[in-house]
N, C-alpha and C positions, 0 to 999 in steps of 0.2 A: 592238169587238171580237166574233168570231163564233165558232161552234163550234170553226172550226180552228186559233183563236189563245188565246193566254192572256197573261198578264203575267210577265215575269221582271223583276221590281222595278220600275221604270217602263215598260220597254220592252215593247213586242207583240210575243212571238213565237209560231212555230207550238206547237201543243200538243205534239207529237211531239218538240219540241227540249228544252221547258224540264227534264224530268227528267236529261239530259245536263249542262245548264248548271248545276243546281244540284250535281249531282255533283263537276262541275269545282270551284265554288267550295269545297266542303267537303274535297276532296283536296287543296287549296291548305292549308287551314286546320287540317286534323287534328292536326298535330304542337303548335301552338300554342292550340287549341280551348280548352283550360280555363284555361289563362295569359288569354287574351283576356278570358273569360266575366268572370274575376274583376276583371279592368281596367275594363270596359264597366258592370258592376252594382257595383263597389266591394264585392264579394263577397255581395251581398245574393242571388244567384241559389241560393245553398248553403240560405239559409233558406226561400225560395220551394219548392225541391225537397222537403225536409223537410215543409211544409206537404201538399205535394202527396201525398206518401207516407200521411200521416194520412188524407187524404179516401178514398183507395184502399181503406181498410179491408181490407187484408193482414194475413193471420193465419198463426200456424204450421200448417205444413203445406201452404198454398196453392200453385197453380200460378198464377203471375202473370207477363205479357206486358209488357215495356217496348218500346214501338214507338217507332223514330227513336232507339234508347236511344245510339247513338253512343259516348262513351267512358267511359260507363258508371256515371255519378253517380247516378242515380235506381235502378240495377240493386243497386250495393253498397248502398244503403240499404234496398232491397226484401229484398234475401237476409238481412239482420239480421233483418227481422219474418217471414218463413215459416221461418227457421232450417233445420236440416239435414234435417227430413222435407219441405220443401218446394223448391221451384225456380223461377227466375227465367230468363225467355228473352228476352234481349235481341235485337230484331231492326233490322236499320236497311239500309237498300237500297244505303249505299255501303260497299266492303268497306276502303277506307282507316281510314273512323271505327270499325269494327268492330275493326279490327285492333289500333287503338290501344287499345280498349275493353279487347279480349282481354287485352293485355299487362298493364295496369292493374288490371284483376280479377285475374288470377293472381297478380301482386305481391302482392296484398291475402288471397291465400289461398283464394280463391272460385273452386277450379276447377271446383266442380259447376255453374256457369254455363253454359247452352246459350245458343250463337250463332248467330244465322239472318240469312242474307242474303234479303233479300225486299222487297217492294214493299207500302207500305201500303195501297196502292189494291186489291190482291189477294192477301191474306194467304195464303201456303203453308201453312198450319196448320190442324189440323182443326176443325170447326164446334163450339161449346158445350163447351172445352175446357182453359178456363183462370178461374179464380176472380175476377181482379180485370186490368185493363190502364191503363198510364199511357203519357202521351206527353208531352215535355217539351221546349218549344221546336222542333219538328218539323212542326207541322201546318201552319205559316205558308209551309213549302217544298213541300207536296205540291199537283201539278196539278190534281187534282179531290178538295176534300177532303170533299165528299158521299160519294164513293166509299170514301174510306178510313174515314170514319167508319162506315159501313156495313159494311165489312169486319170494322171488329173488332168490331162489335157481334155477328156471326155467329160470332165464335171464343170468346164471353162465354159463360158456364154463364147461366142465367137468375137474373137478381136480382145477377148480379155488376155490377160498376161500374168505368166507364171515367173516368178523370180526364185532363184536358188542360190541362197548363201552356203560357200562350204570352202574347207581346207581347199587348198589347191598346190600348186608346184612352183616353187620359188624361181624366180625366172633371171637372177642375178648370180652368177659364180662368185663374187665378192662376198655376196650377201649368205649365200649357202652355209659355210662353215658356223656362223654364228647362230642362224636358225636351228641347225641340228644341234649343237650344244644346249641353245635354249629349251629344244624339244626333250632332250635327255634328264632335264632337271623336273620335270611333269612328275614322273611316277615318283619320284622320291617325295617332291612337295604333297604329291596325292597320299603318299603313306604317311606323312606327317600330320595331315590335315585330317583324313578318313582313318588311317589305321591299315590303308591294303592301298598299294601300289598297283596292283595289275588291271584294274581298269583304263588307269591311264597310260599303262605299256601298251594296253590294246588300243586306246586311242591313237599314241603314237606310229603303231603298225596300220591301223585302218587308214591314216594321213596317207603314208607312203602308198596303199596298194589302192588308193582312190584314182579314177581316172584324171590325165593332166586337162588343162582348159580345153584345146583345140578337140580331144576326145569326147568330153562331155558335151562341148556344143554341137559335133555331129550327132551324137546319140539324142539331143533335144530334137533334132531336126528326124531323125528317123521315127521319133515318138509323135510325130505331125507337127511340130511347133514351125513357125515360119517367124521373119524378122528376127534371127536368134542372134544374140552377141554376149560378150562377157567384157566385165571392167576386173582388171587385177588390183586387188588391194595388199598392202605391205611388202611390196615387191613380190607379188603373186603367193605368197604364203597363204592367202585365202582370194577367192575371186566370187564375183556377185555375176552369174549367168542369167539371162531371161530370155523369153520366146512368147511368141503370141499363138494363141489357138485361131487356126485359119477362117475366117470370114465364112466358108462354107464346109460343113461338118456333119457327119451323120448324128442322129440321137441313137446312142447306144443304152439298152437297159442296164440300170443299175440295182443292185440288191437292197434290202431294207436297211437302214440305220441301225448299227448297235453300239447305243450310246449310254453316257451317264445321265444328260437330258437333252434329249431329242430335240434337234432344231427344227423348227418349223418351215412347212414345206410353202 
């Protein structure tokens, strides 16, 4: 693989093509995304998301960014933390996912949430404008993960924390065969529920290609985060990584927002 190619699951594709291929996957699954999450994780993804929000240290009045926020699970939890005086901005590159998330959050009465269509690798947001950021099960799909982590760091205030919840590498040799078998069921379940197993085969492959815990922690440090660490969940099948924007950072200019509902400055 060279600088002009990257992986899409197990396939090697042109770097310029990956975002479009990933976008197609999530347009296919947007309507059933939450149902499939419950089935594939046996509901444990909800517990893990609450744990991620705890680590984000969001408080009343904070402004929090939910990167790759999709259908809004973390956004809803975060909004309860920041209260009426705070704001949560849901950002996702996929308009179909944002549309589902917006409808769900409006149904829950969270009408003051802001929705931004944007690329995590180059966030269309002001530098040092957020008190915390989260990213749940989204980093795996980003073409240039280092660029995304760096971009997120630039929009965080000094000392603010990024929390990344993502599939990771099982740490127990005894657990690995059972987990592999469980994963092999996902495309079959996806085909039964949605009529198409291909997006869930991509999910299995993308997990395999994702960096392990230590590699991702090193990548966060390279992106400029400090006090980096991680907690393994479910035997390492998932992990929560966290890191903080340094207390002294340069203010880097960012492009204007591209939004469904533009967040206030």
